[in-house]
Backbone as a ProteinNet text record, in pm:
[ID]
protein_1_A
[PRIMARY]
MLRPKRATPTHPDGRQMKITFGQMRAMGLRGVLVYCHCGHHVALDSARWPDEVRLSDIEPRFVCQGCGSRGADVRPDFDRGNPRLAITGS
[TERTIARY]
17234	17290.9	17399.4	17505.4	17610.2	17583.6	17613.8	17597.1	17730.6	17726.9	17848.9	17913.3	18048.1	18121.9	18108.9	18101.8	18094.7	18238	18255	18382.1	18396.6	18488.6	18520.1	18622.4	18594.6	18695.9	18820.8	18936.3	19059.9	19143.5	19238.1	19344.9	19440.6	19530.1	19631.9	19726.1	19744.1	19829.4	19751.8	19633	19546.5	19467.6	19479.9	19393	19242.8	19152.8	19009.1	18981.7	18893.7	18852.8	18734	18740.7	18630	18544.2	18444.1	18353.6	18417.5	18349.3	18405.5	18357	18428.1	18386.8	18247.5	18216.4	18084.9	17974.2	17998.1	17906	17891.6	17999	17992.9	17908.5	17931.7	17857.3	17711.9	17681.3	17530	17469.5	17536.4	17487.9	17471.8	17515.7	17510.7	17637.8	17740.1	17863.1	17958.4	18019.7	18120.1	18254.7	18281.4	18418.7	18474.7	18603.3	18662.1	18754.1	18768.9	18864	18989.8	19102.4	19229.3	19290.3	19319.7	19375.9	19515.1	19613.9	19745.2	19746.7	19838.4	19832.3	19892.5	19959.1	20019.9	19915.8	19795.5	19690.7	19667.2	19751	19715.5	19612.4	19527.3	19410.5	19375.1	19309.1	19267.2	19134.1	19057.7	18935	18965.7	18925.5	18946.1	18817	18803.9	18681.9	18725.8	18618.9	18644.6	18623.3	18601.1	18582.1	18697.5	18816.8	18943.9	18965.2	18877.5	18889.4	18778.2	18790.5	18683.3	18592.8	18476.7	18377.8	18424.4	18504.1	18533.7	18658.5	18710	18828.2	18770.9	18830.2	18797.1	18865.9	18807.3	18875.5	19000.6	18997.5	19123.8	19223.8	19187.7	19289.6	19391.7	19339.8	19420	19500.9	19460.4	19522.9	19684.4	19742.5	19881.3	19954.9	19882.3	19954.4	19977.9	19902.7	19922	20047	20114	20227.1	20194.1	20208	20172.9	20270.8	20205.7	20282	20348.3	20293.4	20346.6	20455.8	20444	20546.7	20617.4	20567.7	20639.5	20605.5	20512.1	20478.4	20394.5	20399.8	20327.5	20206.7	20093.3	19979.5	19876.8	19751.9	19654.1	19515.3	19437.4	19299.8	19210.4	19139.2	19051.9	18906.5	18821.3	18680.6	18599.3	18472	18369.1	18353	18334.8	18313.2	18156.4	18095.3	17957.5	17910	18003.1	17969.7	18005.4	18051.9	18089	17956.2	17966.7	17859.1	17800.3	17835.3	17791.2	17916.8	17924	18042.5	18078.4	17978.6	18011.1	18089.7	18078.1	18122.3	18231.6	18239.8	18326	18484.9	18573.7	18720.4	18748.6	18807.3	18837.2	18973.1	18974.8	19099.2	19084.7	19189.4	19184.2	19119.9
5435.2	5369.5	5272.5	5260.1	5170.1	5035.5	4933.1	4800	4751.8	4667.5	4625.4	4517.9	4526.3	4435.8	4294.4	4197.8	4062.1	4009.8	3931.5	3871	3747.1	3755.2	3645.5	3549	3424.5	3333.1	3331.7	3319	3311.3	3203.7	3157.3	3065.6	3138.6	3069.8	3132.7	3223.3	3192.3	3273.3	3395.7	3415.7	3533.2	3505.9	3396	3355.3	3345	3379.9	3362.5	3215.8	3169.2	3024.9	3018.2	2922.4	2905	2790.2	2767.9	2660.5	2521	2422.2	2284.4	2221	2117	2039	1981.5	1945.4	1889.1	1989.7	2115.2	2219.7	2255.2	2256.7	2276.1	2177.5	2046.1	1934.4	1944	1987	2004.7	2101.1	2190.1	2287.1	2235.4	2110.2	2051.8	2080.5	2138.5	2170.6	2054.8	2018.9	1903.7	1928.9	2057.6	2090.8	2214.3	2238.8	2356.6	2423.6	2543.3	2620.9	2659.8	2640	2675.7	2785.2	2900.3	3006.7	3040.8	3066.2	3109.6	3260.9	3324.7	3479.9	3515.3	3429.9	3467.1	3457	3400.2	3402.3	3250.9	3159.2	3014.4	2970.6	2879.8	2816.3	2684.9	2608.6	2470.3	2437.2	2358.6	2303.5	2166.3	2132.9	1994.3	1935.3	1805.1	1748.5	1741.2	1767.2	1774.1	1644.6	1540.7	1408.1	1355.3	1399.8	1351	1409.2	1509.3	1572	1524.9	1485.9	1449.5	1568.6	1547.2	1645.7	1752.3	1708.7	1796.5	1897.3	1875	1964	2091.5	2212.3	2341.3	2376.1	2451.1	2486.3	2561.9	2637.7	2721.2	2625.2	2508.6	2420.8	2369.9	2358.5	2295.6	2404.2	2531.3	2644.5	2642.9	2630.1	2636.5	2515.8	2415.5	2299.9	2296.7	2391.3	2393.2	2454.1	2394.5	2463.4	2482.6	2597.2	2639.5	2569.4	2511.4	2444.1	2551.7	2668.9	2774.9	2848.7	2902.5	2994.8	2928.7	2819	2746.6	2800.6	2904.8	2961.8	2865.1	2869.7	2785	2874.9	2801	2872.5	2920.6	2909.5	2932.6	2977.3	3024.4	3069.1	2950.4	2880	2777.4	2816.6	2807.4	2847	2744.8	2730.7	2638.4	2676.2	2572.9	2579.6	2587.5	2708.4	2712.3	2683.7	2686.5	2665.8	2525.6	2442.9	2299.4	2237.4	2162.7	2109.6	2192.9	2318.4	2404.8	2424.1	2351.5	2354.9	2492.1	2576.2	2713.6	2795.2	2775.9	2852.6	2788.1	2660.6	2583.2	2596.7	2597.8	2588.2	2441.8	2401.6	2259.4	2227.3	2118.8	2070.2	1924.4	1882.8	1728.8	1712.2
12508	12634.2	12583.8	12640.9	12612.1	12666.5	12579.1	12629.5	12685	12795.6	12844.9	12754.5	12760.2	12675.7	12723.5	12636.1	12682	12711.4	12817.8	12847.2	12762.2	12666.8	12579.1	12636	12648	12711.7	12624.6	12684.5	12605.7	12657.7	12574.1	12609.7	12694.9	12774.6	12849.1	12764.2	12638.2	12555.9	12497.6	12533.8	12490.8	12368.1	12296.7	12183.2	12226.1	12150.7	12179.4	12169.6	12262.3	12262.5	12161	12076.1	11974.1	12008.9	11928.2	11960.4	11951.9	11999	11991	11865.5	11817.4	11697.1	11724.4	11841.6	11874.9	11854	11902.9	11883.8	11734.5	11658.9	11513.8	11447.1	11485.3	11419.1	11454.9	11570.5	11616.1	11533.9	11469	11375.3	11237.7	11225.4	11080	10991	11065.7	10981.1	10983.9	10877.4	10877.2	10825.1	10797.8	10758.8	10822.4	10806.3	10851.9	10748.8	10753.4	10660.2	10756.1	10703.9	10772.7	10687.2	10755.6	10681.3	10744.5	10670.4	10711.7	10688.9	10774.3	10759.4	10618.6	10556.3	10418.8	10305.7	10342.5	10239.6	10193.6	10219.6	10177.3	10269.2	10210.7	10285.7	10231.5	10307.1	10274.9	10341.9	10276.9	10342.4	10391.8	10515.8	10570.3	10624	10620.4	10687.4	10828.9	10917.1	11069.2	11136	11066.2	11120.6	11207.4	11173.8	11240.6	11386.3	11427.4	11559.8	11645	11774	11861.1	11898.5	11939.2	11979.7	12079.4	12176.5	12287.1	12257.2	12135.4	12093.4	12039.4	12080.4	12029.1	11900.4	11810.1	11687.8	11720.4	11816.9	11858.1	11923.6	11969.4	12026.9	11921.6	11792.4	11684.8	11613.8	11629.7	11549.3	11553.4	11667.4	11682	11612	11578.3	11528.2	11383.9	11310.5	11162.6	11114.4	11016.1	10955.6	10804.4	10762.9	10620.1	10523.5	10416.3	10312.7	10220.8	10224.7	10140.5	10195.6	10319.2	10376.6	10494.6	10542.8	10650.5	10787.1	10803.3	10924.9	11005.8	11143.8	11228	11283	11294	11344.6	11230.1	11258.8	11153.2	11219.4	11143	11182.2	11130.9	11223.1	11182.7	11201	11105.4	11101.4	11048.5	11097.3	11031.8	10886.2	10811.3	10660.4	10640.5	10630.7	10615.9	10477.6	10379.7	10238.9	10190.6	10274.4	10240.5	10182.5	10078.2	10009.2	9896.6	9890.9	9780.1	9689.1	9577	9487.7	9438.2	9425.1	9373.9	9467.9	9599.6	9700.5	9787.2	9788.8	9874.1	9822.3	9918.2	9887	9874.3	9767.2	9751	9831.8	9886.1	9961.7	9988.4	10065.2	10106.2	10243.2
[MASK]
++++++++++++++++++++++++++++++++++++++++++++++++++++++++++++++++++++++++++++++++++++++++++

C-alpha cells in the first residue's frame, strides 16, 4: 500500500522550510554547519540567531569566501563537541 506524501512547508521561492533555532536548541544542539555548493563549509555557533529564526531563513544570506557564490545549505551540527567528528570553524 502506498503512503501519501507529506506536504512539506516551503518558502515563497520554493526552498524547504527547516526547523527553528529554538527547536534545534531544544534538542540540545548548539552549532550549525554551513555548506556552499562548491564544497566549502564552516561550523558556526548558533547563539547569534534568535529562537524564532529558521535555519532556512538565513541560507540566502551567506556568501562563500571561496567562490563568492550567494546562498548555502545550513544544517544542525550533530557532531559538535566531538573533536574527532566536528568541523572546526569560527
